[in-house]
C-alpha positions in Angstrom: 43.1 60.8 93.1 44.1 64.2 91.9 47.7 65.1 91.0 48.7 68.2 91.9 51.3 69.8 90.0 53.8 72.2 91.8 55.8 74.8 89.9 58.7 76.2 91.0 59.2 80.1 90.5 61.6 80.8 87.5 64.7 82.8 87.5 62.8 85.7 86.0 59.9 85.8 88.4 62.3 85.8 91.4 64.3 88.8 89.9 61.5 90.5 89.1 60.0 90.0 92.7 63.5 91.5 93.9 63.3 94.6 91.7 59.8 95.3 93.0 61.1 94.8 96.7 63.9 96.8 95.9 61.7 99.9 94.5 59.4 99.8 97.5 62.0 99.7 99.7 64.0 102.9 97.8 60.7 104.4 97.8 60.0 104.3 101.6 64.0 105.0 102.1 63.9 108.2 100.1 60.5 109.4 102.0 62.1 108.8 105.1 65.2 110.6 104.0 63.0 113.4 102.9 61.2 113.6 105.8 64.4 113.5 108.2 66.0 116.1 106.0 62.8 118.5 106.4 62.7 118.0 110.1 66.4 118.8 110.2 66.0 121.7 108.5 63.0 123.1 110.6 64.6 122.1 113.8 68.0 124.3 112.8 65.8 127.1 111.6 63.5 127.0 115.2 67.1 126.9 116.9 68.9 129.6 115.7 65.4 131.6 115.8 65.6 130.5 119.5 68.9 131.6 120.1 68.5 135.2 118.3 65.2 135.8 120.4 67.2 135.3 123.5 70.2 137.5 122.2 67.6 140.0 120.7 65.5 140.3 123.7 68.5 140.9 126.0 69.7 143.5 123.8 66.3 145.2 123.4 66.0 145.5 127.1 69.4 147.0 127.9 69.1 149.4 125.1 65.2 150.7 126.0 66.8 151.9 129.2 70.2 153.2 127.8 71.8 156.3 129.6 73.8 158.6 127.2 74.8 162.0 128.0 76.1 164.9 126.1 79.0 165.3 128.2 82.7 164.6 128.4 82.5 160.8 129.0 82.0 158.2 126.7 78.5 156.6 127.4 78.2 154.3 124.3 81.1 152.9 122.4 81.5 150.1 119.6 84.8 149.3 118.6 86.3 146.5 116.3 88.3 144.0 118.2 92.0 143.7 117.2 93.1 141.5 114.6 94.1 138.8 114.4 93.0 137.9 118.1 96.4 136.2 119.7 95.8 133.6 122.4 93.1 134.4 125.0 91.8 137.3 122.5 90.9 140.7 123.4 88.7 139.7 126.1 91.3 137.6 127.9 88.7 135.0 129.2 90.3 131.8 130.4 90.1 128.5 128.4 89.8 131.1 125.3 92.1 130.3 122.2 92.2 132.2 118.9 95.0 130.3 117.3 94.9 127.3 114.9 92.0 126.4 112.7 89.6 129.6 113.6 87.9 132.4 111.7 90.3 133.7 109.4 91.1 137.3 109.4 91.0 137.2 105.5 87.2 137.8 104.3 85.6 138.5 107.7 85.7 142.4 107.3 83.2 143.5 104.6 81.4 146.5 106.4 80.7 148.3 103.0 78.0 146.3 101.7 74.5 148.0 101.4 72.6 145.1 102.9 72.8 144.2 106.5 72.9 140.5 106.0 76.1 140.7 104.1 78.0 142.6 106.5 80.7 141.2 108.4 82.4 142.5 111.4 86.0 141.1 111.7 87.5 137.9 113.3 86.0 138.5 116.7 83.3 141.0 115.7 82.6 144.3 117.3 82.9 145.1 120.8 79.9 146.8 121.8 79.3 148.7 125.5 77.0 151.4 127.1 75.4 152.2 130.1 72.2 151.1 131.2 69.8 151.5 134.1 68.2 148.1 134.2 65.1 148.1 136.7 66.5 145.8 139.6 65.2 144.9 142.8 66.9 147.8 144.7 67.1 145.5 148.0 70.6 146.4 148.3 73.3 149.1 146.7 74.6 146.5 144.3 70.9 146.3 142.6 70.2 150.0 142.8 68.4 151.1 139.6 71.2 153.3 138.6 73.4 153.2 135.4 75.9 150.2 135.3 78.0 149.0 132.4 77.2 146.3 129.9 79.1 144.9 127.0 78.7 142.6 124.3 81.5 140.6 122.5 82.3 137.2 120.9 85.2 134.8 122.4 86.0 131.5 121.2 86.6 128.8 124.2 86.0 125.6 125.8 82.8 125.9 127.3 82.8 123.6 130.3 79.6 123.1 132.9 81.9 124.5 135.9 84.9 126.1 137.3 85.7 122.8 138.9 86.2 120.8 135.9 89.8 120.2 135.4 91.6 122.5 132.8 92.7 119.2 130.7 89.1 118.6 129.6 88.9 118.5 126.3 85.4 120.2 125.7 85.1 121.7 122.0 85.9 124.8 121.0 83.0 126.8 120.2 82.2 130.7 119.4 80.0 132.5 122.2 78.7 135.8 122.6 78.9 137.3 126.1 77.3 139.6 127.9 79.3 141.5 130.7 78.0 143.6 133.1 79.1 145.7 136.0 77.4 146.6 139.4 76.0 150.1 139.3 77.2 150.9 143.3 78.6 148.4 145.6 78.1 147.2 149.2 80.3 149.9 150.5 80.7 153.4 149.6 82.6 154.4 147.0 83.5 150.6 146.1 86.1 150.6 143.4 84.6 148.0 141.2 81.7 149.8 140.7 80.2 151.5 137.7 79.3 154.6 139.7 83.4 154.7 141.2 84.7 153.8 137.9 83.0 156.8 136.4 80.8 157.0 133.4 83.4 156.9 130.7 83.7 153.7 129.0 87.3 154.6 128.1 88.3 155.1 131.5 91.2 152.8 132.6 89.0 150.6 134.8 86.5 149.2 132.1 89.9 148.2 129.8 91.5 146.2 132.9 90.2 142.2 132.3 89.0 141.0 135.7 86.6 138.3 135.9 87.0 137.5 140.2 83.5 138.6 140.5 80.6 138.4 138.3 79.7 141.9 138.6 83.2 143.6 139.0 84.0 146.5 136.1 86.9 144.6 134.7 83.6 142.2 133.1 83.4 144.6 130.7 86.5 143.8 129.1 86.5 140.4 130.2 83.2 138.6 131.4 82.7 135.8 133.3 83.6 132.1 132.0 80.5 130.7 132.6 77.9 133.0 134.1 77.9 135.7 131.6 77.6 133.6 128.2 74.2 134.8 126.4 74.5 132.5 123.4 76.4 129.8 121.7 77.6 129.4 118.3 77.3 132.9 117.4 80.0 133.5 115.1 79.5 137.1 114.1 78.4 140.0 116.1 78.4 143.6 114.7 76.3 146.7 114.8 75.3 149.7 112.4 75.0 152.7 114.2 72.6 155.8 112.9 72.5 159.5 114.0 70.4 162.7 113.1 72.3 164.9 111.2 71.7 168.9 111.2 69.0 169.0 108.9 67.2 166.4 110.5 67.9 163.1 108.3 68.9 159.9 110.1 72.1 158.6 108.4 74.5 155.2 109.2 77.2 157.1 110.7 79.1 153.4 111.5 80.9 151.2 110.2 82.7 153.5 107.8 85.6 152.5 105.9 88.9 153.3 107.7 87.3 153.6 111.2 87.5 151.2 113.9 84.6 152.4 115.9 82.2 154.9 117.4 81.6 157.0 120.5 79.1 159.1 122.1 80.8 161.8 123.7 81.4 165.7 123.4 85.0 165.0 123.6 85.3 164.7 119.9 88.7 166.1 119.2 87.0 169.6 117.8 87.8 173.0 118.8 91.1 171.9 120.2 90.2 169.3 122.6 91.8 165.9 122.9 89.6 163.4 121.5 88.2 160.4 123.4 90.2 157.2 122.4 90.3 154.0 123.5 93.0 152.6 125.4 96.2 151.8 123.8 97.4 148.6 126.2 98.3 145.4 124.8 95.5 144.1 122.7 94.0 147.8 122.8 97.0 149.1 120.4 95.7 148.3 117.3 92.2 149.9 118.5 93.6 153.1 119.7 95.2 153.5 116.4 92.1 153.5 114.4 90.2 156.8 114.0 86.5 156.7 115.6 83.5 158.4 114.7 81.7 160.6 117.0 78.0 161.4 117.6 75.0 160.2 119.5 73.2 157.6 118.3 69.5 157.4 117.5 69.3 154.0 116.6 71.2 150.8 116.4 71.0 147.7 113.7 72.1 144.6 115.7 73.6 142.0 113.3 74.0 138.6 114.3 75.4 135.4 112.5 74.1 132.2 113.9 75.2 128.5 113.2 72.5 126.1 112.8 73.0 123.1 115.2 74.0 120.9 112.3 76.6 123.8 111.0 78.1 124.3 114.4 78.8 120.3 114.3 80.1 120.8 110.7 82.4 123.5 111.7 84.0 122.0 114.7 84.6 119.2 113.2 86.5 121.5 110.1 87.9 123.4 112.6 89.5 120.4 114.3 90.9 118.5 111.3 92.4 121.8 110.1 96.8 121.7 109.9 96.9 125.6 110.1 94.9 128.4 108.8 91.3 127.6 107.2 91.1 130.9 104.9 88.3 130.9 102.2 87.2 127.2 103.4 85.8 128.7 106.9 83.6 131.2 105.4 82.5 128.5 102.5 81.2 126.4 105.4 79.7 129.0 107.6 78.0 130.7 104.8 76.3 127.3 103.9 75.4 126.7 107.6 74.5 129.5 109.4 71.4 132.3 109.3 71.8 136.1 109.6 69.7 138.0 112.1 69.4 141.8 111.8 67.2 143.8 114.2 66.7 147.6 114.5 66.4 149.2 117.9 65.5 152.9 118.8 67.6 154.6 121.4 66.5 156.8 124.4 66.8 160.6 123.8 70.4 161.9 124.5 70.3 163.6 128.2 72.3 167.2 128.4 
């Protein structure tokens, strides 16, 4: 009978097998991590591109049919929002909150850069508004294809599902870009909350009073509806560069300019002894009213968006939630690393006499 000799694995062989298994497992883990990182990076890039596309398509649609007249009214305006933003901020939107660990005032304004991607427009960005004649259905007076006021501005708030959600619901604080719009006319003649009745002057009192009681009141220009008028989430900076033609035919960037708080398209520019058009000087508007403006008629607008990636949005929310006080430079260090800047130029229609 043949005797079989069984030899037990030595300690060295066992350790070698474990080492090989570890190397294989480590290699597979590394490949999986690398694949996940690439997938996450692509997903973040696509999410930013999708958000930018939604915003820029809407802005392009509005600007293509913008109405700007060379008269005493302010038909196009962009102004820096107040700093620091206090409580509900300039917009006064319910549930807004600009206190605690938020985008800092320090380091948030840099518009002297020659590179559009490096521009920063302040703690709450710029407030852009103008009149546009969108091709509505014209099935009723409120949908006439007539000039209506629209606006774009940033608001930091808790975005909950509906107005029925209890106020105490702890939804995360996020930065949103809103598009407010006022109806061109109304169901009744001279409807006081329509653009027609308020007049075609964006510095008129009606456009400075917050009123979100109805989705298309003129007060939406200052205070957009909390839920219905959100255009995009996780937009942490919004601004524009305004270009105008000079007497010699050159097109130059006339805003932003150091020391100036905004731009207004109007003949009421303070020359020839006439008073200049200035924003309202009430409440949060006092800061804007004290800033000198640039006057002229725009030929081109460069829109600048800084959008957080989905990964960056989660990181920033955790950072802000954990902050005891002001974040300062830490906020921008996080955002610079976790966001993308998108710049798009748009031509404006000719100015009407």
